[in-house]
Backbone as a printed PyTorch tensor [residue, N CA C, xyz], in Angstrom:
tensor([[[ 174.8730,   19.8330, -175.1230],
         [ 175.1630,   19.7260, -173.7420],
         [ 173.7760,   19.8710, -172.9780]],

        [[ 173.1180,   21.0230, -173.3530],
         [ 171.8540,   21.3060, -172.6480],
         [ 170.8100,   20.2540, -173.0430]],

        [[ 170.7490,   19.8540, -174.3220],
         [ 169.7980,   18.8330, -174.7090],
         [ 170.0860,   17.5210, -173.9860]],

        [[ 171.3570,   17.0990, -173.7570],
         [ 171.6700,   15.9220, -173.0700],
         [ 171.2270,   16.0530, -171.5560]],

        [[ 171.3310,   17.1630, -170.9390],
         [ 170.9230,   17.3740, -169.5840],
         [ 169.3430,   17.3930, -169.4870]],

        [[ 168.6360,   17.8730, -170.4050],
         [ 167.1770,   17.8430, -170.4530],
         [ 166.7350,   16.4120, -170.5780]],

        [[ 167.4560,   15.6320, -171.4210],
         [ 167.0100,   14.2280, -171.6130],
         [ 167.2350,   13.4880, -170.3240]],

        [[ 168.3690,   13.6640, -169.6640],
         [ 168.6430,   13.0080, -168.3700],
         [ 167.5230,   13.3680, -167.2910]],

        [[ 167.1990,   14.6670, -167.1780],
         [ 166.2200,   15.1380, -166.3000],
         [ 164.8880,   14.5170, -166.5820]],

        [[ 164.5450,   14.4440, -167.8950],
         [ 163.2520,   13.8880, -168.2790],
         [ 163.1050,   12.4260, -167.8710]],

        [[ 164.2600,   11.6430, -168.0180],
         [ 164.2270,   10.2620, -167.7490],
         [ 164.1950,   10.0650, -166.1580]],

        [[ 164.9410,   10.9250, -165.3960],
         [ 165.0760,   10.8440, -164.0010],
         [ 163.8550,   11.3510, -163.2620]],

        [[ 163.0700,   12.1770, -163.8060],
         [ 161.8700,   12.7610, -163.0400],
         [ 160.7350,   11.8410, -163.2440]],

        [[ 159.8680,   11.7250, -162.2280],
         [ 158.7480,   10.8390, -162.2700],
         [ 157.7370,   11.3670, -163.2790]],

        [[ 156.9470,   10.4310, -163.8230],
         [ 155.9800,   10.7940, -164.8070],
         [ 154.9180,   11.5740, -164.1100]],

        [[ 154.0450,   12.2500, -164.9430],
         [ 152.9490,   13.0710, -164.4720],
         [ 152.0220,   12.1670, -163.7430]],

        [[ 151.7710,   10.9700, -164.2060],
         [ 150.8520,    9.9890, -163.4830],
         [ 151.3980,    9.6880, -162.1020]],

        [[ 152.6670,    9.4190, -161.9760],
         [ 153.2990,    8.9500, -160.7600],
         [ 153.2120,   10.2150, -159.7450]],

        [[ 153.3700,   11.4210, -160.3340],
         [ 153.1460,   12.5760, -159.4300],
         [ 151.7430,   12.7920, -159.0000]],

        [[ 150.7750,   12.3920, -159.7820],
         [ 149.4340,   12.5400, -159.3910],
         [ 148.9890,   11.4510, -158.4060]],

        [[ 149.5400,   10.2340, -158.6400],
         [ 149.3110,    9.0050, -157.7980],
         [ 150.5380,    8.2810, -157.5290]],

        [[ 151.3160,    8.5640, -156.5160],
         [ 152.5750,    7.9110, -156.2300],
         [ 152.4030,    6.4820, -155.7020]],

        [[ 151.9680,    5.6320, -156.6250],
         [ 151.6630,    4.2420, -156.2070],
         [ 152.8880,    3.4780, -155.5470]],

        [[ 152.6240,    2.7010, -154.5280],
         [ 153.6560,    2.0290, -153.8590],
         [ 154.1200,    0.8000, -154.7190]],

        [[ 155.4180,    0.7570, -154.8940],
         [ 156.0510,   -0.3980, -155.6680],
         [ 156.8450,   -1.2490, -154.6320]],

        [[ 156.4870,   -2.5600, -154.6200],
         [ 157.2210,   -3.4380, -153.7760],
         [ 158.6380,   -3.6750, -154.2730]],

        [[ 159.5600,   -3.8000, -153.3100],
         [ 160.9980,   -4.1190, -153.6600],
         [ 161.1520,   -5.5360, -154.0970]],

        [[ 160.2550,   -6.4530, -153.4970],
         [ 160.3110,   -7.8300, -153.8750],
         [ 159.6020,   -8.1540, -155.1830]],

        [[ 160.1590,   -8.9250, -156.0720],
         [ 159.5700,   -9.1950, -157.4060],
         [ 158.2650,   -9.9600, -157.3160]],

        [[ 157.9610,  -10.6220, -156.2060],
         [ 156.7680,  -11.3770, -156.0430],
         [ 155.4950,  -10.4780, -155.8480]],

        [[ 155.7840,   -9.1720, -155.5300],
         [ 154.7180,   -8.2410, -155.1880],
         [ 154.4380,   -8.1250, -153.7050]],

        [[ 155.1870,   -8.8660, -152.9390],
         [ 155.0300,   -8.8200, -151.4610],
         [ 155.5000,   -7.5100, -150.9500]],

        [[ 154.7560,   -6.9070, -150.0610],
         [ 155.0110,   -5.6510, -149.5180],
         [ 154.7210,   -5.6100, -148.0580]],

        [[ 155.6150,   -5.1910, -147.2280],
         [ 155.3900,   -4.9790, -145.8610],
         [ 156.6180,   -5.3620, -144.9840]],

        [[ 156.3180,   -5.7410, -143.7910],
         [ 157.3910,   -6.0520, -142.7940],
         [ 157.3320,   -7.5880, -142.5230]],

        [[ 158.1820,   -8.0830, -141.6360],
         [ 158.1380,   -9.3960, -141.1470],
         [ 156.9580,   -9.6670, -140.3280]],

        [[ 156.3290,   -8.5760, -139.8390],
         [ 155.1800,   -8.8180, -138.9000],
         [ 153.8220,   -8.6990, -139.7000]],

        [[ 153.7060,   -7.8950, -140.6960],
         [ 152.5180,   -7.6190, -141.4360],
         [ 152.7750,   -7.4090, -142.8940]],

        [[ 152.1780,   -8.0270, -143.8380],
         [ 152.4240,   -7.8760, -145.2580],
         [ 151.1900,   -8.1210, -146.0420]],

        [[ 151.3600,   -7.6870, -147.3150],
         [ 150.2370,   -7.9350, -148.3360],
         [ 150.8790,   -8.1330, -149.7430]],

        [[ 150.0450,   -8.3790, -150.6710],
         [ 150.5480,   -8.4690, -152.1040],
         [ 149.9600,   -7.2270, -152.7590]],

        [[ 150.8720,   -6.4930, -153.4150],
         [ 150.4630,   -5.2800, -154.1270],
         [ 150.1280,   -5.6230, -155.6090]],

        [[ 149.0870,   -4.8740, -156.2080],
         [ 148.8790,   -5.0940, -157.5960],
         [ 150.0120,   -4.7200, -158.4690]],

        [[ 150.2070,   -5.5080, -159.6050],
         [ 151.2730,   -5.1640, -160.5570],
         [ 150.9740,   -3.7870, -161.2150]],

        [[ 151.9700,   -2.9400, -161.2370],
         [ 151.7720,   -1.6110, -161.7640],
         [ 151.0670,   -0.6070, -160.8970]],

        [[ 150.5640,   -1.1120, -159.7560],
         [ 149.8930,   -0.0840, -158.8060],
         [ 148.4580,    0.0740, -159.0520]],

        [[ 147.8640,   -0.5310, -160.0960],
         [ 146.4640,   -0.3900, -160.3670],
         [ 145.6130,   -1.5050, -159.6970]],

        [[ 144.7710,   -1.0490, -158.6820],
         [ 143.9520,   -2.0350, -157.9950],
         [ 142.5620,   -2.1500, -158.7420]],

        [[ 142.3850,   -3.2170, -159.4090],
         [ 141.1360,   -3.4670, -160.1870],
         [ 140.0320,   -3.8040, -159.2200]],

        [[ 138.9160,   -3.1410, -159.3250],
         [ 137.7770,   -3.3880, -158.4200],
         [ 136.5600,   -3.6460, -159.1610]],

        [[ 135.5770,   -4.4120, -158.5690],
         [ 134.3450,   -4.7760, -159.2350],
         [ 133.3640,   -3.6440, -159.0170]],

        [[ 132.5120,   -3.4100, -159.9890],
         [ 131.4010,   -2.4620, -159.9700],
         [ 130.1460,   -3.2460, -159.6430]],

        [[ 129.4190,   -2.8580, -158.5530],
         [ 128.1750,   -3.4920, -158.2140],
         [ 127.0010,   -2.9190, -159.0440]],

        [[ 125.8490,   -3.5270, -159.0140],
         [ 124.6520,   -3.0890, -159.7300],
         [ 124.2290,   -1.7850, -159.1940]],

        [[ 124.5630,   -1.4220, -157.9780],
         [ 124.1200,   -0.1110, -157.3920],
         [ 125.1340,    0.9370, -157.5750]],

        [[ 126.1190,    0.6520, -158.5010],
         [ 127.2330,    1.5990, -158.7880],
         [ 128.3720,    1.6750, -157.7670]],

        [[ 128.3400,    0.9070, -156.7380],
         [ 129.3970,    0.8920, -155.7490],
         [ 130.5700,    0.1340, -156.4340]],

        [[ 131.7660,    0.4960, -155.9530],
         [ 133.0010,   -0.2080, -156.3860],
         [ 133.7600,   -0.7540, -155.2290]],

        [[ 134.1430,   -1.9990, -155.2400],
         [ 134.8060,   -2.5980, -154.1370],
         [ 135.6350,   -3.8920, -154.5050]],

        [[ 136.2610,   -4.3950, -153.5280],
         [ 137.1380,   -5.5680, -153.6910],
         [ 137.4500,   -6.1530, -152.2420]],

        [[ 138.2130,   -7.2050, -152.2860],
         [ 138.6760,   -7.7030, -151.0110],
         [ 140.2200,   -7.4980, -150.9210]],

        [[ 140.7010,   -7.1260, -149.7800],
         [ 142.1800,   -6.9320, -149.6450],
         [ 142.6120,   -7.9940, -148.6560]],

        [[ 143.8190,   -8.5460, -149.0020],
         [ 144.3730,   -9.5540, -148.0740],
         [ 145.5830,   -8.9990, -147.2360]],

        [[ 145.6120,   -9.4910, -146.0230],
         [ 146.6390,   -9.0620, -145.0860],
         [ 147.1550,  -10.2890, -144.3550]],

        [[ 148.5400,  -10.4690, -144.3000],
         [ 149.0660,  -11.6480, -143.7410],
         [ 150.0000,  -11.3280, -142.5960]],

        [[ 149.7300,  -11.8540, -141.3930],
         [ 150.6850,  -11.6210, -140.3100],
         [ 151.6710,  -12.8020, -140.2950]],

        [[ 152.9190,  -12.4730, -140.0740],
         [ 153.8800,  -13.5490, -139.9150],
         [ 154.0380,  -14.0260, -138.4780]],

        [[ 153.4820,  -13.2190, -137.5190],
         [ 153.5580,  -13.4840, -136.1510],
         [ 152.2660,  -12.9030, -135.4590]],

        [[ 152.1370,  -13.1070, -134.2730],
         [ 150.9990,  -12.4640, -133.4940],
         [ 149.6700,  -12.6950, -134.1960]],

        [[ 149.3420,  -13.8410, -134.3710],
         [ 148.1380,  -14.3020, -135.1340],
         [ 146.8570,  -13.9080, -134.3330]],

        [[ 146.9150,  -13.6420, -133.0600],
         [ 145.7350,  -13.3950, -132.2340],
         [ 145.2790,  -11.9170, -132.2520]],

        [[ 145.8920,  -11.0520, -133.0750],
         [ 145.6080,   -9.6410, -133.0570],
         [ 144.3530,   -9.3020, -133.8020]],

        [[ 143.8910,   -8.1600, -133.6530],
         [ 142.7190,   -7.6270, -134.3640],
         [ 143.2730,   -6.6570, -135.4570]],

        [[ 142.7760,   -6.7730, -136.6790],
         [ 143.1730,   -5.9320, -137.7580],
         [ 142.1830,   -4.7470, -137.8780]],

        [[ 142.7370,   -3.5410, -137.9950],
         [ 141.8270,   -2.3470, -138.3190],
         [ 142.3970,   -1.7840, -139.6520]],

        [[ 141.4460,   -1.5830, -140.5650],
         [ 141.7360,   -1.1820, -141.9330],
         [ 141.0820,    0.1480, -142.1950]],

        [[ 141.7490,    1.0950, -142.9180],
         [ 141.1410,    2.3940, -143.2090],
         [ 141.7390,    2.7920, -144.5900]],

        [[ 141.0860,    3.7750, -145.2000],
         [ 141.6980,    4.2680, -146.4770],
         [ 141.0550,    5.7040, -146.7590]],

        [[ 141.8190,    6.4680, -147.4430],
         [ 141.3370,    7.8090, -147.8910],
         [ 141.9600,    8.0450, -149.2870]],

        [[ 141.1650,    8.8700, -149.9710],
         [ 141.5770,    9.1900, -151.2470],
         [ 142.5560,   10.3880, -151.2390]],

        [[ 143.6060,   10.3620, -152.0360],
         [ 144.6500,   11.3510, -151.9690],
         [ 144.4750,   12.4660, -153.0290]],

        [[ 143.7770,   12.2280, -154.0820],
         [ 143.6300,   13.1840, -155.2360],
         [ 142.3580,   13.8940, -155.2110]],

        [[ 141.4670,   13.5790, -154.2650],
         [ 140.1580,   14.2870, -154.1140],
         [ 139.6080,   13.9270, -152.8260]],

        [[ 138.5100,   14.4490, -152.3730],
         [ 137.8270,   14.0080, -151.1390],
         [ 137.3110,   12.5990, -151.3070]],

        [[ 137.3150,   11.8130, -150.3110],
         [ 136.7440,   10.4990, -150.3420],
         [ 137.2690,    9.5810, -149.2430]],

        [[ 136.4070,    8.6730, -148.8150],
         [ 136.7410,    7.7010, -147.8400],
         [ 136.4560,    6.2860, -148.3340]],

        [[ 137.1600,    5.3950, -147.8230],
         [ 136.9300,    3.9650, -148.0750],
         [ 136.1040,    3.3770, -146.9550]],

        [[ 135.1360,    2.5580, -147.3310],
         [ 134.2010,    1.9950, -146.3560],
         [ 134.6180,    0.4870, -146.1530]],

        [[ 134.9510,    0.1060, -144.9330],
         [ 135.2380,   -1.3230, -144.5990],
         [ 134.0050,   -2.0630, -144.3080]],

        [[ 133.6550,   -3.0440, -145.1000],
         [ 132.4320,   -3.8340, -144.8800],
         [ 132.6490,   -4.9900, -143.9360]],

        [[ 133.8800,   -5.4550, -143.8950],
         [ 134.1230,   -6.5480, -142.9320],
         [ 135.5740,   -6.9590, -142.9640]],

        [[ 136.0800,   -7.4140, -141.7880],
         [ 137.4550,   -7.9310, -141.6750],
         [ 137.2660,   -9.4080, -141.1360]],

        [[ 137.7200,  -10.3630, -141.8380],
         [ 137.5070,  -11.7690, -141.4160],
         [ 138.9040,  -12.5200, -141.4900]],

        [[ 139.0180,  -13.3490, -140.4080],
         [ 140.2260,  -14.0990, -140.3080],
         [ 139.9040,  -15.5130, -140.8500]],

        [[ 140.9070,  -16.1380, -141.6070],
         [ 140.5830,  -17.4190, -142.1650],
         [ 142.0480,  -18.1480, -142.2690]],

        [[ 141.9330,  -19.4280, -142.4900],
         [ 143.1000,  -20.3300, -142.6710],
         [ 143.1320,  -20.8870, -144.0430]],

        [[ 144.3510,  -20.9770, -144.5540],
         [ 144.5550,  -21.6630, -145.8290],
         [ 144.7330,  -23.1900, -145.5810]],

        [[ 144.8900,  -23.9430, -146.5800],
         [ 145.0130,  -25.3740, -146.5100],
         [ 146.3690,  -25.7440, -145.8230]],

        [[ 147.3040,  -24.8370, -145.7770],
         [ 148.5620,  -24.9750, -145.0850],
         [ 148.4740,  -24.7300, -143.6480]],

        [[ 147.3420,  -24.2050, -143.1890],
         [ 147.1860,  -23.8460, -141.7720],
         [ 147.6340,  -22.5030, -141.4410]],

        [[ 148.1590,  -21.8010, -142.3280],
         [ 148.5980,  -20.3680, -142.1280],
         [ 147.3200,  -19.4430, -142.2580]],

        [[ 147.2820,  -18.5500, -141.4360],
         [ 146.1650,  -17.5330, -141.3200],
         [ 146.3290,  -16.3210, -142.0940]],

        [[ 145.2070,  -15.6140, -142.3780],
         [ 145.3030,  -14.3480, -143.0070],
         [ 143.9240,  -13.6150, -142.8290]],

        [[ 143.9050,  -12.2950, -143.0760],
         [ 142.6630,  -11.5550, -142.9910],
         [ 142.2370,  -11.2330, -144.4060]],

        [[ 140.9180,  -11.3050, -144.7010],
         [ 140.3580,  -10.8080, -145.9370],
         [ 139.4650,   -9.6510, -145.4330]],

        [[ 139.6420,   -8.5130, -146.1730],
         [ 138.9000,   -7.3110, -145.8110],
         [ 138.0820,   -6.8690, -147.0390]],

        [[ 136.8130,   -6.9180, -146.8340],
         [ 135.8890,   -6.4090, -147.9290],
         [ 135.7540,   -4.9130, -147.8270]],

        [[ 136.0280,   -4.1530, -148.8860],
         [ 136.0210,   -2.7490, -148.8870],
         [ 135.2500,   -2.1170, -150.0730]],

        [[ 134.6950,   -0.9400, -149.8700],
         [ 134.0780,   -0.1920, -150.9550],
         [ 134.7910,    1.1540, -151.0060]],

        [[ 135.0000,    1.6850, -152.2000],
         [ 135.6270,    2.9250, -152.4830],
         [ 134.5570,    3.9580, -152.8630]],

        [[ 134.6850,    5.1700, -152.4650],
         [ 133.7080,    6.2180, -152.8280],
         [ 133.7840,    6.4370, -154.3420]],

        [[ 134.9650,    6.3260, -154.9360],
         [ 135.1780,    6.5530, -156.3870],
         [ 136.5230,    5.9250, -156.7500]],

        [[ 136.7690,    5.9290, -158.0750],
         [ 138.0570,    5.6080, -158.6600],
         [ 139.0040,    6.7230, -158.2180]],

        [[ 140.3400,    6.3960, -158.2830],
         [ 141.3560,    7.5360, -158.0100],
         [ 142.5000,    6.9190, -157.2700]],

        [[ 143.2230,    7.7780, -156.6440],
         [ 144.4120,    7.4880, -155.8760],
         [ 144.0690,    7.3610, -154.4090]],

        [[ 144.3900,    6.2420, -153.8490],
         [ 144.0340,    5.9330, -152.5410],
         [ 145.1920,    5.4230, -151.6210]],

        [[ 145.2330,    5.8130, -150.4370],
         [ 146.1420,    5.3300, -149.4200],
         [ 145.3650,    4.4000, -148.5060]],

        [[ 145.7930,    3.1110, -148.4080],
         [ 145.1990,    2.0780, -147.6150],
         [ 146.1200,    1.7490, -146.4520]],

        [[ 145.6360,    1.6740, -145.2520],
         [ 146.3690,    1.3810, -144.0780],
         [ 145.7780,    0.3050, -143.2330]],

        [[ 146.6010,   -0.6510, -142.7970],
         [ 146.0990,   -1.7100, -141.9040],
         [ 146.9620,   -1.6970, -140.6430]],

        [[ 146.3150,   -1.8510, -139.4710],
         [ 147.0350,   -1.8650, -138.1990],
         [ 146.6860,   -3.1130, -137.4460]],

        [[ 147.5940,   -3.8760, -137.0080],
         [ 147.3970,   -4.9970, -136.1720],
         [ 148.3960,   -4.9620, -134.9790]],

        [[ 147.9170,   -4.6530, -133.8660],
         [ 148.7710,   -4.5010, -132.6660],
         [ 149.8350,   -3.3810, -132.9620]],

        [[ 151.0880,   -3.6050, -132.7410],
         [ 152.0090,   -2.5590, -132.9150],
         [ 152.4230,   -2.3270, -134.3710]],

        [[ 151.8980,   -3.2220, -135.3140],
         [ 152.3680,   -3.1620, -136.7630],
         [ 151.3660,   -2.3380, -137.5330]],

        [[ 151.8910,   -1.4350, -138.3450],
         [ 151.1520,   -0.6180, -139.2730],
         [ 151.7430,   -0.7920, -140.5900]],

        [[ 150.7820,   -0.8940, -141.6030],
         [ 151.3030,   -1.1000, -143.0130],
         [ 150.3780,   -0.1330, -143.8790]],

        [[ 151.0590,    0.7820, -144.6200],
         [ 150.3120,    1.6980, -145.5520],
         [ 150.8920,    1.5120, -146.9700]],

        [[ 150.0310,    1.6490, -147.9250],
         [ 150.4620,    1.6630, -149.3070],
         [ 149.4260,    2.5280, -150.1290]],

        [[ 149.9240,    2.8980, -151.3220],
         [ 149.1110,    3.7070, -152.2630],
         [ 148.8260,    2.9570, -153.5980]],

        [[ 147.5610,    2.9820, -153.9080],
         [ 147.1680,    2.3080, -155.1790],
         [ 146.2890,    3.2380, -155.9410]],

        [[ 146.1910,    2.9920, -157.3130],
         [ 145.2050,    3.6600, -158.0920],
         [ 144.0590,    2.7080, -158.2970]],

        [[ 142.8910,    3.0280, -157.7900],
         [ 141.7480,    2.2130, -157.8110],
         [ 141.0400,    2.3940, -159.2140]],

        [[ 140.9060,    1.2620, -159.9290],
         [ 140.4520,    1.3330, -161.3390],
         [ 139.2540,    0.3690, -161.4150]],

        [[ 137.9990,    0.8270, -161.6790],
         [ 136.8490,   -0.0900, -161.8330],
         [ 136.9410,   -0.9390, -163.1080]],

        [[ 136.6160,   -2.2050, -163.0620],
         [ 136.6390,   -3.0870, -164.2060],
         [ 135.3290,   -2.9190, -165.0270]]])
């Protein structure tokens, strides 16, 4: 009986990695995460693969899609959860796809690999998620 209970608890409790970095998992199978007003696509498994520059910096581009209110300004920020660190936003740019729908592309640099909370705010809509930043 005790062995069965321990097995159930082990299966039900989050893994050590999830406890160290509680990555956001989208409910939608496509990876879409957010609200009807502001959403993004989350990386499979919660690991955000980033490029390493010649100068040692690590960064990527993040996409943000508004379903309404396309005239808003997007403000993006990030902070490391498992150690000190800040995310640097290099630019936020609005663009249109071939379908005519718009989105923002945000160029960012991370101080280091690790567990990060990224937040975007456009007008009254705020969207936050947690990823594990992994240099390629």
